[in-house]
C-alpha positions in Angstrom: 86.1 74.9 312.3 85.5 76.1 315.9 82.6 74.7 318.0 80.6 77.8 318.1 80.5 77.9 314.2 79.6 74.3 314.0 76.8 74.6 316.4 75.1 77.3 314.5 75.1 75.1 311.7 73.7 72.2 313.8 70.8 74.0 315.1 69.6 74.5 311.4 69.9 70.7 310.4 69.1 68.7 313.5 65.9 66.9 313.4 64.4 67.3 316.8 61.4 68.7 318.3 61.3 72.5 318.9 61.1 72.1 322.6 64.4 69.8 322.5 66.0 72.2 320.3 65.4 75.1 322.7 66.6 72.9 325.6 69.7 72.1 323.7 70.5 75.9 322.9 69.9 76.9 326.5 72.3 74.1 327.9 75.0 75.0 325.2 75.1 78.6 325.7 74.8 78.4 329.7 77.2 75.6 330.3 79.2 74.4 327.3 79.9 77.5 325.3 82.3 79.0 328.0 84.4 75.8 328.0 84.3 74.8 324.4 82.8 77.3 322.1 86.0 79.0 321.0 87.9 75.9 320.4 88.5 74.0 317.2 86.3 70.7 317.0 89.1 68.5 317.0 91.1 70.2 319.8 88.3 70.3 322.6 90.0 68.6 325.7 88.0 65.8 327.3 89.3 67.0 330.8 87.7 70.3 330.2 84.5 68.9 329.5 84.8 66.6 332.3 85.6 69.3 334.7 82.6 71.1 333.6 80.3 68.2 333.9 81.4 67.5 337.5 80.5 71.0 338.4 77.0 70.7 337.5 73.9 69.2 339.2 73.5 65.4 338.2 70.7 65.8 335.8 71.9 68.9 334.2 75.3 67.2 333.8 73.9 64.1 332.1 71.8 66.4 329.7 75.1 68.3 328.9 77.0 65.1 328.2 74.4 64.0 325.8 74.4 67.2 324.1 78.2 67.1 323.6 77.8 63.6 322.3 75.2 64.7 319.8 77.4 67.7 318.8 80.2 65.5 317.8 78.1 62.5 316.3 76.7 65.0 313.9 80.0 66.8 313.2 81.6 63.3 312.4 78.6 62.5 310.3 79.1 65.8 308.2 82.9 65.5 308.1 83.7 68.3 310.5 85.4 66.2 313.2 87.4 63.0 313.4 87.3 62.6 317.2 84.8 62.6 320.0 86.1 64.0 323.3 82.8 62.9 325.2 83.6 59.2 324.8 84.4 57.7 328.3 83.4 60.7 330.3 81.4 60.3 333.4 78.6 62.4 335.1 77.7 62.5 338.9 75.2 59.8 339.9 71.6 60.9 339.7 69.8 60.7 343.1 66.3 59.5 342.3 63.8 60.7 345.0 60.0 60.2 345.2 58.2 63.1 343.3 55.7 64.6 345.4 52.1 65.0 344.5 48.7 65.6 346.2 45.6 63.5 346.0 42.6 65.0 344.5 41.0 65.7 348.0 44.1 67.6 349.0 44.0 69.7 345.7 40.3 70.3 346.2 40.6 71.5 349.8 43.5 73.9 349.1 43.3 77.5 348.1 45.0 78.2 344.7 44.3 82.0 344.5 43.3 83.3 341.1 44.1 79.8 339.3 41.5 77.9 341.5 39.7 76.5 338.4 42.9 76.0 336.2 44.5 74.0 338.8 41.5 71.9 339.5 41.1 71.3 335.8 44.7 70.0 335.5 44.2 67.7 338.3 41.2 66.2 337.0 42.1 65.6 333.4 45.9 64.8 333.6 46.9 67.1 330.7 50.3 68.1 330.2 50.9 71.8 330.5 51.9 72.2 326.8 48.5 70.7 325.9 46.2 72.3 328.7 47.5 75.8 327.6 45.9 75.5 324.0 42.8 73.9 325.1 39.7 75.9 324.3 35.8 75.5 324.9 35.7 74.0 321.5 37.8 71.3 322.5 35.2 70.2 325.1 32.3 68.5 323.9 29.9 65.5 324.3 31.4 64.9 327.9 34.9 64.7 326.7 38.2 66.8 326.5 39.7 66.3 323.1 43.5 66.5 323.0 45.2 66.9 319.4 47.6 69.6 319.7 50.3 71.5 322.1 51.7 74.8 322.4 54.4 73.5 320.0 51.8 72.5 317.3 50.1 69.2 316.4 50.6 66.2 318.8 53.4 64.5 317.2 52.7 60.9 318.8 49.5 58.9 318.4 49.4 58.3 322.0 49.3 61.9 322.7 45.9 62.2 320.7 43.2 61.2 322.9 40.1 62.1 324.6 39.5 62.2 328.3 36.2 62.3 330.4 35.4 66.1 331.2 35.0 66.4 335.1 34.6 70.3 334.9 36.4 73.3 336.1 37.7 74.4 332.7 39.2 78.0 332.7 41.6 79.3 330.1 45.3 79.0 331.5 47.7 81.9 331.5 50.0 82.0 328.5 52.9 82.0 330.6 53.8 78.8 332.9 55.5 80.8 335.7 52.4 82.3 337.7 50.9 78.7 337.9 54.1 77.2 338.8 54.8 79.9 341.5 51.2 79.1 342.9 52.0 75.2 342.9 55.4 75.9 344.7 53.3 77.5 347.6 52.0 73.9 348.3 55.4 72.2 347.7 54.3 70.9 344.2 54.8 71.8 340.6 52.3 72.2 338.0 53.4 68.9 336.4 52.6 67.4 339.8 48.8 67.6 338.8 49.4 65.0 336.2 50.3 62.7 339.0 47.2 63.8 340.7 45.2 62.7 338.2 47.1 59.3 337.6 46.6 58.5 341.3 42.8 59.4 341.0 42.7 57.0 338.3 44.4 54.2 340.2 42.4 54.7 343.4 38.9 54.4 341.3 40.1 51.0 339.9 40.9 52.3 336.5 43.1 49.6 334.6 46.5 50.5 334.0 46.3 50.2 330.1 43.2 52.4 330.2 45.0 55.0 332.4 48.0 54.8 330.0 45.8 56.0 327.1 44.1 58.6 329.3 47.5 60.1 330.3 48.8 59.8 326.7 51.8 57.8 327.7 53.5 55.9 324.8 55.4 53.6 327.2 53.2 51.7 329.8 56.2 51.9 332.2 55.5 55.6 332.7 52.0 54.8 333.8 53.3 51.9 336.1 55.7 54.3 338.0 52.6 56.3 339.2 50.4 53.3 339.8 52.9 51.7 342.0 53.2 55.1 344.0 52.0 54.5 347.6 50.9 56.7 350.3 51.5 56.1 354.0 47.7 55.8 354.4 47.7 53.0 352.2 50.3 51.1 354.2 47.9 51.6 357.3 44.9 50.6 355.3 46.7 47.4 354.2 47.5 46.6 358.0 43.8 46.9 358.8 42.7 44.6 355.8 45.4 42.0 356.5 44.7 42.0 360.2 41.0 41.6 359.5 41.8 38.5 357.1 44.0 37.0 359.5 41.3 37.4 362.2 38.7 36.0 360.1 40.7 32.9 359.2 41.5 32.4 363.0 38.0 32.7 364.0 36.8 30.0 361.5 39.4 27.5 362.6 38.1 27.8 366.2 34.7 26.9 364.9 
């Protein structure tokens, strides 16, 4: 059986979320199909896959390698392949950089064109795009926004089902992600950055990290901590003032 034939079968039996399956299909067609699609499963050469992986950006390369491993893991499970050409392959090192985000004051002071209300709503409630796009007025009641679904259907994890305090600025989001993404890009951020705006707002207001985890719908507290440990340059300056003041107070008391 050639890889293309097996992959078409795999899409119908693979137990993953719709969004994940959509990403798999996109990665396969764009990056992997030209390299291995017309080759028999047991005759795909590791060197060909490795050459493909090294030609891709680090994050994309890693995703493609994971997909190749998934294709062959399932092929072996169903008795269609006896080898896995992905074993031992390497991907370029992923360079981790700080993700840019805006504080609430920065969001509130900027012009967002036709999406003024929608972007402020995202920044003040921390919803994922897929959650926010299906929110309606009926989901806002008793001072809270109730999150129980996404554009892909009902929330599949308990942590995603939650309520967050309603702070205003609700307006229906456009069906397409792209117009708001384009708007966010003009200020050097992405739509997802506004979740970080909300997380940082929680941090600066002294909201405990475990409460923030529930408000953000994180299943892993480490995801929340990654944002809570974000530090702006202004905070370093504030720390300098506080420490200098503290030391000065100690010195003055000793003189007495």
